[in-house]
N, C-alpha and C positions, 0 to 999 in steps of 0.2 A: 504494500500500500504506500501511497505517497501522501503523507499528511499535509505537505505544503499545497498540493493540488486540492485536497479536500477542504482546507481552510479557505482557499480562493473561491471555491464553489459555494461554501456556506456564506461567505461574505456577500456575494452578489445575489444569492437566492434566499438566504435565511434558512436553508435546509441542508441537512447532511447528505441526502440522497437526491439525485435528479435522474431524469430520463434523457439519455443521449440519443438523439436522432441524427444519425450520420447523414450529411447532405442537407439537413434542415437547420437544427440548432447547433450542430457539431461538425467541424471540418478538420481535416488533417493537412498539414503542410510539411513536406519532407525536403530537407536540404542536406544532401549527403546522408550520413547516418543519424542526423538530428531530426527527430520527429516532434513537431509541435502540434498540439491540439488547440482549437479555438472553440469555445463554448459561448453561446449567446443565451442569456436568461430570458424569461418571459417579459421582464422589464426592459429588455434590449441592452442590458449591460453585458459587455463581452469580457472574457478573460482568455488569456493565452498561457499555455504552460508547456514546457519541454518535457516530454515523457521519458522516464528512465527506461532502461533496457528490461527485457523480460527477466533476465537473470537477476537484476537488481530488485525487481518488484516481487519476486516469489518469496513467500514467507513460510516458515514452519516446516514441519515434516508430516502433516496430517495425511492419512491414507485416503484414496478415492474410494468411497463407499457408495455402492449403488444398489444395495439390497433392501433398504428400508423404504417406506412410502414417501419420505420427505426428501429423498436424494435429488429429485428433479428441481425442487425449489432452491436447494442450496447451490446447485451448479447451473441453473438456468441462465444467469448472466453470462457465464463463460460459453456455454453451448450456443446461446443466441448470438454472441459476438462472433464466434467462428462461422456459424451458418449465415449470418448477415453479410459477413465479408465475402464468403463464397458466392452468395446470391448477387451481390453488387458487381462482382467481377463477371459473372455469367451474363448479367444484363448488358454490361459494356462489351462483352466478347461472347456472342452466341455460338461461336465455334468451340468453346470450351467443352471438354468431355470429362466424364466421371473418372476416367483413368488418370488424367492429369491431376484432378483433385486428390485422388487416392495417393498418388506419388508425392505430392506436396505435403499431405498430412503425414506420410511415412517419414519424410525428412524432418518435419517439425517434431515428430515424436522422438526421433533420435537426438535432435538438438533444437529446442524451441527458439533460440536466438540465432539460428543459422543465418548467415548473410547470403541472401539470394537476391537477384535482381528482377525476378519475375513478378508480375503484378499480383498474382494470387498469394504467393508467400508473403509479400510485403503488406497486402491488405489484411490477411489473417493476423499477422503480427501486430499491426497497428491497432486493430480492434481489441485484441487480447491485451495489449499494453494499456489501453484505456481502462478496461475492466480491472486489470491488476492494480492500476493506480488508485482505484476506489474501493477495492474489496480484498480481503485477505484470502489467498489461495496458496497451497503448497505446490511444489514441482509435481508431486504424485497426483494431485487433484487436476492440475493443468493437463498432464499427460493422459489421465483417465478420461477427461473430456475430449481431447483430441482423438483418442482411441474409440470413444463412443461414436463420434461423428464418422470416423473411418469405417467402423462396422456398418453404419447406416449407408454410407456410400457403397460398400460392397454388396449389401443386401438389395438395395434398390437397383443397382447396376445389373446384378444377376437376374432380377425379376423383370426389369423394364428396359434393358438395353443401354447403349452408350451414354445416354444422358438421363437415365432413369432417376438418379438421385437429384441431379440439377433441376429436372422438371418437377420432382417431388417438393423441393424446398421453394421453388419459384413462387413468389407471392405469399408464402406462408410466414416469412420472416420480415 
């Protein structure tokens, strides 16, 4: 978590939690390896903040637990961040295929902060960095969420073809 970012959000909104709507009230600006997020509150006050790396934002050593009934609530922000990033890239690049998504997720599972220049990797990482800046998740929890999405990609790809997963999440996130 990034307490400095949380303090800025609370200062302009009066709340500790906000909804980030990428492309609407929240945008990213990348300059080399520096990723800056810009958030505009309902009162039109804007804040900008340089996001730390994934490795710097990960906290604790909590296990990823998906057996109880509340696991989806706990991990929903991370899962939504990953799928929203994938969906945004698919909208911009309709030639994207499930196989590419699966390969990118595989690389991110091996090293979440991997430096890759492709749009999909950078988009997923940006969305994840935003969530990790506002909520506490461990490396195991992040990897568990990435694996959960990867399994969904495999399942929908097998059932519905080359863009089965991408078509499944299209418009749902």
